[in-house]
C-alpha positions, 0 to 999 in steps of 0.5 A: 500500500505504501508503494501504491500511493506514490504511484497513484499520486504521480498518475493522478498528476499526469492525468490532471495535466492531460485533462485540464481544460486548455484554451482553444487553439487560436485559428487564423482566417484570411479576408475570404472570411469577410467576403463570405460572411458579408456577401448576403448583407451588401455588395463589394466595390473597388475604390482607389486608395482603399481597395475592395470595400463593402457597402451595406444594402437595405439601409436608409440614407440617414443610416450610419455605423455604430447606431443600431445597437448599444454600448456595454462596458467590459474588461476590454473597455467600451464594446459595441453590441450590434443588432445588425447581422453584419455587425460582428465583423464590421464594428470590430475589424476595419474602418469606415469611410463615407463616399458622397455617391455611395454612402458609408463603406467598410474597409477591411483590416486585420486587428480585432477591437471592442470598437474602432471609434473616436469619443467626445463628451460634454456635461450634457452630450456624449458622441462617437464617430467611426475611425477612418481608414487612415487611422492605423493602430500602432501598439506602442502608440495607440489612438488618443485625444488627437484623433479628430485633428490627426485623422480629419474627422468632421462634425457630421460623422459623429453620433451624439445623444444626451448623456441620460440616454446613453444606457438605452438598449437601442441608441438610434432613436435617441441620436440627435439630428446631425444638423446640430453637430456643429453646435455640439462639437463646440461644447464637447472635448475629445477623450479617445483612448484606445490602447493595449492591455499589457496583461492580455495583449488585447486592444482596450477601448477607453473613453468616458469614465464608467462612474461618470456614465453611471451617474448621468444615465437613466438606465444602467449600462450593462457590465459584462465579461468579454469572451473572445471566441477564436474558433471560426466553427462557431459561425457554423454553429450559430447558423452563419451569424457573426453576432455577439451573444450574451451568456449570463454575465459574459459577452461572447464575441467572434474574434479570429486572428486575420493572417496578413497574407496577400489580399484576395479578390471577392468573388463578386465585385459590383463596380469600380468607383474611378473617382470617389468623393470622400466626405470626411464629415465637413460637407455639412459645414458650409461656412469656411470660417466656422470650419476653420474655428472647429479645426483650430479647436480640434488641434488645440485639444491634441495640443498640437503634438505628434502622436509619437509624443503623446501616446494613449494612456495605459489601462487603469487597473481600477477600471478593470476592477469595476467589471470584476465587482459588477460581474461577481454579483450576477445570479450565475456567480451567486448560484455557483457560490451556494453549492458544494464544489468537488475538484477531482484530480482525474475524471474517473466517473467518465471511465477513461483509460483501461478497465481495472487500471484506474488509480484512486486520486485525491478529492478535495471537497469545499463545504460551502454554506447554502441558504436554509431553505435550499432543497436537497442537493442532487448529485449524479452517480457513476451510472448517471442516475440522480441521487438526492443528498439531504442537507443537514441542519446547518445547511452544509452539504457533503460533496458527492464522490464518484467512488461511492459505487466503486468495487474492490480495492478502489472502493476502499481506497476511495473511502479512505481518501474521502474520509481524510479530505472531507472534514467539517472545517466550518465548526472544527468538530469531528465527523461521526464514523460508522463501521460496517459488518466487514470492518470498513469505515464510512463517513456519515453526514456531519451534523453541525449546530447553527452558530454565528459562523454559519448564520453570517455567511448565510445572510451574506449569500442571501443578499448576494442572491437578492442582488443577483435576482435584481440584476437578472430582472434588470437585464431581462427588462433591457432585453425586452426594451431592446426588442421593442425598440428594434421592432419600433425602429423597423416599423419607423424605417418602413414608415420612413421608406413609404413617406420618402416614396410619397414625398418623391412622388409629390415632388415629381408632381410638383416639378411637373406642375411648375414646368407647366406653369413656366411654359404657360408664362413663357407663351404669354410673354411671347404673345404680348411681345407679338402684339403691335404697340399702340402709341398714345397721343395726348389731346390738345390742351391736355396736360403732359406729365413732364417736369420742367426745370422747376419740376412744374407740369407744362401744357403742350402749347408751352412746350411748342413755344419753348421749341420755337424759342430754341 
């Protein structure tokens, strides 16, 4: 038996290393991943200086990127959650450019980020604008408050809303009309801060402080843990969708690495734009003096320094703690804390390895305090049948082991190790032991007396459960509000399309009526010009309206006398 234990420990350690969950291998994709997944939602066009760009179809003329969705605060910074089928790609890779004749077009790029935007805030407003293709990200520099001046981002490229609406589950209905952006820009300041989290080596999107946002918004902003899914097979599992999805307190996003190989050509290219006219957001500013003042203001915000001398600020650890604290109080975390945890070094219950060669292993059980009203804990035996373990008087439940139905030596070894590992650490008393007729020792359910050590954690766990229930209710309300807002937005979009069509028909009819009126007026002028002019001869003695030197009216005879005198 002495020789058996070291061998068992060695085998258990090897099995633990092999069975430990490992991060999924990071798979890389090419630009074909973009081409294939975006084809159903738009068309590809070739644009000089930008290459192959994607233009979404089925959007109205007022549409802009980063509007149909909401912002969530994660451990990756401010993350855009889109309701659009193409949003999982176009808002996390690449940049956006607006062409006068085509609208917004997406330019592919290699790096994934929670969002690629520039931020501006004031006491009353908060706004964001998609970064243009010239905004190349450098890990050692990042992107900072000089973004507007360096990349020439104009006012109409921004989407502004009142601070109180920033937590809404659908932001497009509350975005302010862009004709007011020139006025709002004068009141706001750039606070962009896109950098790299040196711990995870992932891009972090800073910007508005979470505490400031939480204090000014009517609805709470969602705080979630960001989980990057790098396996492209997840797209097939999701039915071809690249959308992010929320699982409990996690926001799962598809973020495969894009290999920097030679860019392939899309299978379908709608057209080539030979001479594109780029609108950088200044077309809405007609006054050159106002434009000059705004550009001067933006340069002043960046203090006129080059990006190399003013890199983005590093990630503040306090910002990451906010996500950790907020996600701890979720219902999933509370439920996990109220159940016993058993961590085997090797999964013998699944029957891995050859029959009869499995070695017993160490099983560590952590008895945790559960609410007094919790039902009996259900555990699965080796055969998969459910067994009810009644809780004891103190609310402490003994962890079920996978060795209860083992046979022979394994059963005896398992019972010995279970007796050694499962101890009533909460009270310090000895657990009762019962000997069977064969002389084997078995551990009996421990009966602890309720005292201060058990009632205090009980109250704490109850509060955590209540907080989790409140958070769950708030999330469900936000989801319902988001669905309602999305449906309302779809109806509004259809109404706008119908209204636009009606206005177009009315405008065409009005233009035709105006053309007919103009033609009639022109014909009347021609008729008047063709008629002979009748000269009016005044009668004798009639006064002629002609003024003399002193401005008096003269008769015809007086005029004739003046002519003779001359």
